[in-house]
C-alpha positions as CSV (number, residue, x, y, z in Angstrom):
1,M,33.1,-34.5,-6.2
2,R,32.0,-35.4,-2.7
3,A,33.7,-32.4,-1.2
4,W,31.6,-30.1,-3.5
5,A,28.4,-32.1,-2.7
6,E,29.1,-31.4,1.0
7,L,29.9,-27.7,0.4
8,L,26.7,-27.2,-1.6
9,R,24.7,-29.5,0.7
10,V,23.0,-31.1,-2.3
11,S,20.6,-33.0,0.0
12,A,18.9,-29.7,0.9
13,L,18.6,-28.8,-2.8
14,F,15.3,-30.7,-3.0
15,T,13.7,-28.2,-0.7
16,V,14.0,-25.4,-3.3
17,P,11.8,-26.2,-6.3
18,G,8.6,-26.2,-4.2
19,D,9.1,-22.5,-3.5
20,A,8.5,-21.4,-7.1
21,L,5.8,-24.0,-7.6
22,A,3.9,-22.8,-4.5
23,G,4.1,-19.3,-5.8
24,A,2.6,-20.4,-9.2
25,A,-0.1,-22.3,-7.4
26,A,-1.1,-19.3,-5.3
27,L,-2.0,-17.6,-8.6
28,G,-4.1,-20.5,-9.8
29,A,-1.9,-20.8,-12.9
30,R,-0.3,-23.9,-14.2
31,P,3.6,-23.9,-14.2
32,N,5.0,-22.7,-17.5
33,R,8.4,-22.1,-19.1
34,S,8.9,-19.0,-16.9
35,T,8.2,-21.1,-13.8
36,A,10.9,-23.5,-14.8
37,L,13.3,-20.6,-15.3
38,A,12.4,-19.4,-11.8
39,V,13.1,-22.8,-10.4
40,G,16.5,-22.9,-12.1
41,A,17.3,-19.4,-10.8
42,S,16.3,-20.5,-7.3
43,L,18.5,-23.5,-7.4
44,C,21.5,-21.5,-8.5
45,L,21.0,-18.8,-5.9
46,Y,20.5,-21.3,-3.2
47,E,23.7,-23.1,-4.0
48,A,25.5,-19.8,-4.2
49,G,24.4,-19.1,-0.7
50,M,25.7,-22.4,0.5
51,A,29.1,-21.9,-1.0
52,L,29.3,-18.3,0.2
53,N,28.2,-19.4,3.7
54,D,31.1,-21.9,4.1
55,W,33.6,-19.3,2.7
56,A,32.4,-16.7,5.2
57,D,32.5,-19.2,8.1
58,R,35.8,-20.9,7.2
59,E,37.6,-19.6,10.4
60,E,34.7,-20.5,12.6
61,D,34.3,-23.9,11.0
62,A,38.0,-24.6,11.5
63,I,37.1,-24.7,15.3
64,D,33.6,-26.1,15.4
65,R,33.4,-28.2,12.2
66,P,37.0,-29.0,11.0
67,H,35.6,-31.8,8.8
68,R,33.8,-29.3,6.5
69,P,35.3,-29.1,2.9
70,I,37.1,-25.7,3.4
71,P,38.8,-26.1,6.8
72,S,39.7,-29.7,5.9
73,G,41.6,-28.4,2.8
74,R,39.5,-30.4,0.3
75,I,38.3,-27.1,-1.3
76,S,40.2,-23.9,-1.3
77,P,38.5,-20.6,-0.1
78,P,39.1,-18.9,-3.5
79,A,37.4,-21.8,-5.3
80,A,34.4,-21.6,-3.0
81,L,34.1,-17.9,-3.4
82,A,34.4,-18.2,-7.2
83,A,31.6,-20.8,-7.2
84,A,29.4,-18.5,-5.2
85,G,29.9,-15.7,-7.7
86,A,29.4,-18.0,-10.8
87,L,26.2,-19.5,-9.3
88,T,24.8,-16.0,-8.5
89,A,25.5,-14.8,-12.1
90,A,23.8,-17.9,-13.5
91,G,20.8,-17.5,-11.2
92,L,20.3,-13.9,-12.2
93,A,20.7,-14.8,-15.9
94,L,17.9,-17.3,-15.6
95,A,15.7,-14.8,-13.7
96,A,16.3,-12.3,-16.5
97,R,15.1,-14.8,-19.1
98,A,11.8,-15.0,-17.2
99,G,11.2,-11.2,-17.5
100,R,12.3,-7.9,-16.0
101,S,10.1,-8.2,-13.0
102,S,11.5,-11.6,-12.3
103,L,15.0,-10.2,-12.6
104,A,14.1,-7.5,-10.0
105,V,12.9,-10.1,-7.5
106,G,15.9,-12.3,-8.3
107,T,18.3,-9.4,-7.7
108,A,16.6,-8.7,-4.3
109,L,17.0,-12.4,-3.5
110,A,20.6,-12.5,-4.4
111,A,21.4,-9.3,-2.4
112,T,19.6,-10.8,0.6
113,V,21.6,-14.1,0.4
114,W,25.0,-12.2,0.1
115,A,24.0,-9.8,2.9
116,Y,23.1,-12.7,5.2
117,D,26.3,-14.7,4.6
118,L,28.7,-11.7,4.8
119,R,27.1,-9.4,7.3
120,L,23.8,-10.4,8.9
121,K,24.3,-14.1,9.9
122,H,25.7,-13.4,13.3
123,T,23.4,-10.5,14.1
124,A,19.9,-10.3,15.5
125,A,18.7,-9.7,11.9
126,G,20.1,-13.0,10.7
127,P,16.9,-15.2,11.0
128,A,14.8,-12.4,9.5
129,A,17.1,-12.2,6.5
130,M,16.9,-15.9,5.9
131,G,13.1,-15.7,6.1
132,A,13.1,-12.9,3.6
133,A,15.2,-14.9,1.2
134,R,12.8,-17.9,1.3
135,A,9.8,-15.6,0.9
136,L,11.5,-13.8,-2.1
137,D,12.1,-17.3,-3.6
138,V,8.4,-17.9,-3.5
139,L,7.7,-14.5,-5.0
140,L,10.2,-15.1,-7.8
141,G,8.2,-18.1,-8.9
142,A,4.9,-16.2,-8.7
143,T,6.3,-13.2,-10.6
144,A,7.8,-15.3,-13.4
145,T,4.6,-17.4,-13.7
146,A,2.4,-14.3,-13.7
147,T,4.5,-12.6,-16.4
148,A,4.1,-15.6,-18.8
149,T,0.4,-16.1,-17.9
150,A,-0.4,-12.4,-18.6
151,T,1.4,-12.5,-21.9
152,A,-0.4,-15.7,-23.0
153,T,-3.8,-14.3,-21.9
154,A,-3.2,-11.0,-23.7
155,T,-2.2,-13.0,-26.9
156,A,-5.3,-15.2,-26.6
157,T,-7.6,-12.2,-26.0
158,A,-6.2,-10.3,-28.9
159,T,-6.5,-13.3,-31.2
160,A,-10.1,-14.0,-30.2
161,T,-11.1,-10.4,-30.5
162,G,-9.5,-10.0,-34.0
163,N,-11.2,-13.2,-35.2
164,A,-14.6,-12.0,-34.0
165,L,-14.2,-8.7,-35.6
166,R,-13.1,-10.1,-38.9
167,E,-16.0,-12.6,-38.9
168,R,-18.5,-9.8,-38.3
169,A,-17.0,-7.6,-40.9
170,T,-17.2,-10.3,-43.6
171,S,-20.6,-11.7,-42.6
172,A,-22.5,-8.4,-42.2
173,P,-25.1,-7.7,-45.1
174,A,-24.0,-5.2,-47.7
175,G,-26.2,-2.2,-48.4
176,P,-26.6,1.5,-47.8
177,G,-25.7,2.4,-44.3
178,A,-24.3,-1.1,-43.4
179,A,-20.8,-2.3,-43.0
180,G,-19.9,-4.8,-45.8
181,P,-17.0,-7.1,-46.6
182,A,-14.8,-4.1,-47.2
183,A,-15.3,-3.0,-43.6
184,V,-12.1,-2.0,-41.8
185,V,-11.9,-2.1,-38.0
186,T,-10.9,1.3,-36.8
187,R,-11.4,1.2,-33.1
188,V,-11.9,-1.4,-30.3
189,S,-12.6,0.0,-26.9
190,G,-14.6,-1.5,-24.0
191,N,-17.5,-3.4,-25.5
192,T,-17.9,-1.6,-28.8
193,S,-16.0,-1.4,-32.1
194,S,-16.5,0.9,-35.0
195,A,-16.2,0.0,-38.7
196,S,-16.8,2.0,-41.8
197,A,-17.7,0.8,-45.2
198,G,-16.5,2.2,-48.4
199,G,-19.6,4.4,-48.9
200,G,-21.7,4.0,-45.8
201,G,-19.6,5.5,-43.0
202,T,-21.9,4.3,-40.2
203,A,-20.7,2.7,-37.0
204,A,-21.6,-0.9,-36.3
205,R,-21.7,-2.3,-32.7
206,T,-19.9,-5.6,-32.7
207,S,-18.0,-7.7,-30.1
208,P,-19.0,-8.1,-26.4
209,R,-16.7,-6.9,-23.7
210,T,-13.4,-8.8,-23.7
211,P,-11.1,-9.4,-20.7
212,S,-8.3,-7.0,-20.1
213,P,-4.9,-8.1,-21.3
214,G,-3.2,-10.2,-18.7
215,T,-6.4,-11.2,-16.8
216,V,-6.7,-14.8,-15.8
217,T,-10.4,-15.8,-16.3
218,G,-12.6,-18.7,-15.9
219,A,-14.5,-20.5,-13.1
220,G,-12.8,-19.8,-9.8
221,A,-10.2,-17.6,-11.4
222,V,-8.2,-15.0,-9.5
223,R,-7.7,-11.7,-11.4
224,V,-3.9,-11.4,-12.2
225,T,-3.2,-8.5,-14.4
226,G,0.5,-8.6,-14.3
227,P,3.6,-9.8,-12.4
228,W,3.3,-7.3,-9.6
229,D,-0.3,-8.3,-9.0
230,G,0.9,-11.9,-9.0
231,L,3.4,-11.0,-6.3
232,R,0.7,-9.6,-4.1
233,T,-1.4,-12.7,-4.6
234,A,1.4,-15.0,-3.6
235,L,2.5,-13.0,-0.5
236,P,0.5,-15.0,2.1
237,S,2.2,-18.3,0.9
238,A,5.6,-16.5,0.9
239,T,5.0,-15.2,4.4
240,L,4.3,-18.7,5.8
241,L,7.4,-20.2,4.2
242,G,9.4,-17.3,5.4
243,A,8.2,-17.6,9.0
244,H,9.1,-21.3,9.0
245,T,12.6,-20.4,7.8
246,V,13.0,-17.8,10.6
247,A,12.1,-20.4,13.2
248,V,14.5,-23.0,11.8
249,T,17.3,-20.5,11.4
250,T,16.9,-19.4,15.0
251,V,17.4,-22.9,16.2
252,S,20.4,-23.5,13.9
253,R,22.3,-20.7,15.5
254,R,22.9,-23.0,18.5
255,E,23.3,-26.3,16.6
256,A,27.1,-26.6,17.2
257,Q,27.0,-25.7,20.9
258,G,23.4,-26.8,21.9
259,G,22.1,-25.7,25.3
260,S,19.1,-23.6,24.2
261,T,15.7,-24.8,25.1
262,A,13.8,-21.6,24.3
263,A,14.7,-21.6,20.5
264,P,13.4,-25.1,19.7
265,L,10.3,-24.6,22.0
266,A,9.4,-21.3,20.2
267,A,10.0,-23.0,16.8
268,L,7.7,-25.9,18.0
269,V,4.9,-23.4,18.7
270,A,5.5,-21.6,15.4
271,T,5.3,-25.0,13.6
272,G,1.8,-25.7,15.1
273,V,0.5,-22.3,14.1
274,L,2.0,-22.5,10.5
275,G,0.6,-26.0,10.1
276,T,-2.9,-24.8,11.0
277,L,-2.7,-21.9,8.6
278,A,-1.2,-23.9,5.8
279,G,-4.1,-26.5,6.0
280,R,-6.8,-23.9,5.7
281,P,-8.3,-23.3,2.3
282,T,-7.9,-19.9,0.7
283,D,-10.7,-17.6,-0.4
284,G,-9.9,-18.6,-4.0
285,A,-10.5,-21.7,-6.0
286,V,-10.0,-24.2,-3.3
287,A,-12.7,-22.8,-1.2
288,R,-15.1,-23.1,-4.1
289,G,-13.8,-26.5,-5.2
290,G,-12.5,-25.3,-8.5
291,F,-9.0,-25.0,-10.1
292,R,-8.2,-21.5,-11.4
293,A,-7.3,-22.1,-15.0
294,A,-4.6,-20.5,-17.2
295,P,-4.8,-20.1,-20.9
296,R,-2.7,-21.9,-23.5
297,R,-0.8,-19.7,-25.8
298,G,-2.4,-19.1,-29.2
299,T,-5.6,-21.1,-28.6
300,G,-7.7,-18.6,-26.7
301,A,-9.1,-21.5,-24.7
302,L,-9.1,-21.8,-20.9
303,R,-8.8,-25.4,-19.8
304,S,-9.4,-26.5,-16.2
305,A,-7.5,-29.3,-14.4
306,V,-9.0,-32.6,-13.6
307,P,-12.1,-31.8,-11.4
308,A,-11.3,-34.7,-9.0
309,L,-7.9,-33.3,-8.2
310,A,-9.2,-29.8,-7.7
311,A,-12.0,-31.1,-5.4
312,A,-9.3,-33.0,-3.4
313,G,-7.3,-29.8,-2.7
314,P,-8.7,-28.8,0.7
315,A,-8.4,-32.4,2.1
316,L,-5.0,-32.8,0.7
317,A,-3.8,-29.5,2.1
318,G,-4.9,-30.5,5.5
319,A,-3.2,-33.9,5.3
320,L,0.0,-32.3,4.0
321,A,-0.1,-29.7,6.8
322,L,-0.2,-32.6,9.3
323,V,2.8,-34.2,7.6
324,Y,4.7,-30.9,7.8
325,T,3.8,-30.5,11.5
326,G,5.0,-34.0,12.3
327,T,8.2,-33.7,10.3
328,A,9.3,-30.5,11.9
329,G,7.6,-30.8,15.3
330,R,8.9,-34.2,16.5
331,P,12.7,-33.4,16.4
332,L,12.0,-29.9,17.8
333,L,10.2,-31.4,20.8
334,H,13.2,-33.7,21.4
335,A,15.6,-30.7,21.2
336,A,13.4,-28.7,23.5
337,L,13.5,-31.5,26.1
338,N,17.3,-32.2,25.6
339,P,19.1,-29.3,23.8
340,S,22.2,-31.2,23.1
341,P,24.2,-30.5,19.9
342,P,23.2,-33.8,18.1
343,L,19.5,-33.3,18.9
344,T,19.6,-29.6,18.0
345,Q,21.2,-30.5,14.6
346,R,18.6,-33.2,14.1
347,A,15.9,-30.5,14.7
348,V,17.4,-28.3,12.2
349,G,17.6,-31.1,9.7
350,G,13.9,-31.9,10.3
351,G,13.0,-28.3,9.8
352,I,14.8,-28.2,6.5
353,R,13.1,-31.4,5.3
354,A,9.7,-30.0,6.5
355,M,10.0,-27.4,3.8
356,I,8.8,-29.9,1.2
357,P,5.4,-30.9,2.8
358,L,4.8,-27.2,3.7
359,Q,5.3,-26.2,0.1
360,A,3.1,-29.0,-1.0
361,A,0.4,-28.0,1.5
362,L,0.5,-24.4,0.2
363,A,0.2,-25.7,-3.4
364,A,-2.8,-27.9,-2.5
365,R,-4.6,-25.1,-0.7
366,G,-4.1,-23.0,-3.9
367,G,-6.0,-25.6,-5.9
368,A,-3.0,-27.3,-7.4
369,A,-3.3,-30.8,-6.0
370,G,-1.2,-32.3,-8.9
371,I,1.6,-29.9,-8.2
372,A,1.4,-30.7,-4.5
373,L,1.8,-34.4,-5.2
374,G,4.7,-33.7,-7.5
375,V,6.5,-31.7,-4.8
376,M,6.0,-34.5,-2.3
377,G,7.7,-36.8,-4.8
378,L,10.9,-35.0,-3.9
379,V,10.8,-36.3,-0.3
380,P,12.3,-39.8,-1.1
381,L,15.1,-38.1,-3.1
382,A,15.8,-35.8,-0.2
383,R,16.0,-38.6,2.3
384,T,18.2,-40.7,0.0
385,F,20.7,-37.9,-0.4
386,A,20.5,-36.9,3.2
387,R,21.9,-40.3,4.1
388,K,25.0,-39.5,2.1
389,V,25.4,-35.7,2.6
390,S,24.1,-33.8,5.6
391,P,21.8,-31.0,4.8
392,T,23.2,-28.9,7.7
């Protein structure tokens, strides 16, 4: 069991759920069932990448890391490859449950993971491929959440519109030229509806304009009309997490040999820039002090989060951005001053752990202070497991 824990690097697993949650927060929508499916898909695909990575590097690890599970003989190469395939299939199955658009993003993520491990890892495109994988993970959460939110909003809108039309039809006074209880709704378009009575045949103007299906409405809401619109909305958060991953991956390429000052120094500068950007409020709900609400299925009601948490979003985002900068920056500075293999590996480990406060900061700046605090709750778990199983 310990051999598999080492192969899959379970201590790094706690850096994954925050991707999908940050994607959901970027939309201003509460996490839903589809968000949970996206988190499950992300975990499976992440672990698939870990198993495939060690299978692909088994000959190199036999020289540089003979203690790893495959070169030490504790796990056979066919077993590691089979685990990678099974985890990939499970991840795609979960993504498919979240919707066709989520499956499309999940497929792109899986393809990127396999391409990195089998072809791109030791090329100049390696860090960019890893950054793309992390960005796609964020977009997977956003797309899945947007799909469910759009469906719930469309259902709520249709229910509210139907109830309003039925109420008008049954309460309108009967008489010549007026629509009575026998009125039948024949058209709903824009802000008008037509109804004809049994003998009147005149049109009655009824309900006000209703939101388009899939639109997230309410104070401070961001208009999300579908999964692809949600993908565009979450792209800035995905870009920041992807850029951090590029920096960490670049440093990790020399973790076994050490000797590179330029990579940790460049990553240190990138960390400062990313921390500054992550701590800035967006133009959406946080900047206006509100939480962008999402509807509850079947009720037609839009409920906001606790106002105190929403108002705390900007300050919390800034504080978490500082935590991120310190978590990643301190070991990077040490590695830049002394690029020995132990310090370089420590810098990589710090960069991996820094994913969590970065994800939390992005959630907070999206107005989801509660989600941000929940993501930070993974830090103690990650530290505990890191003492037993190295994340690198």
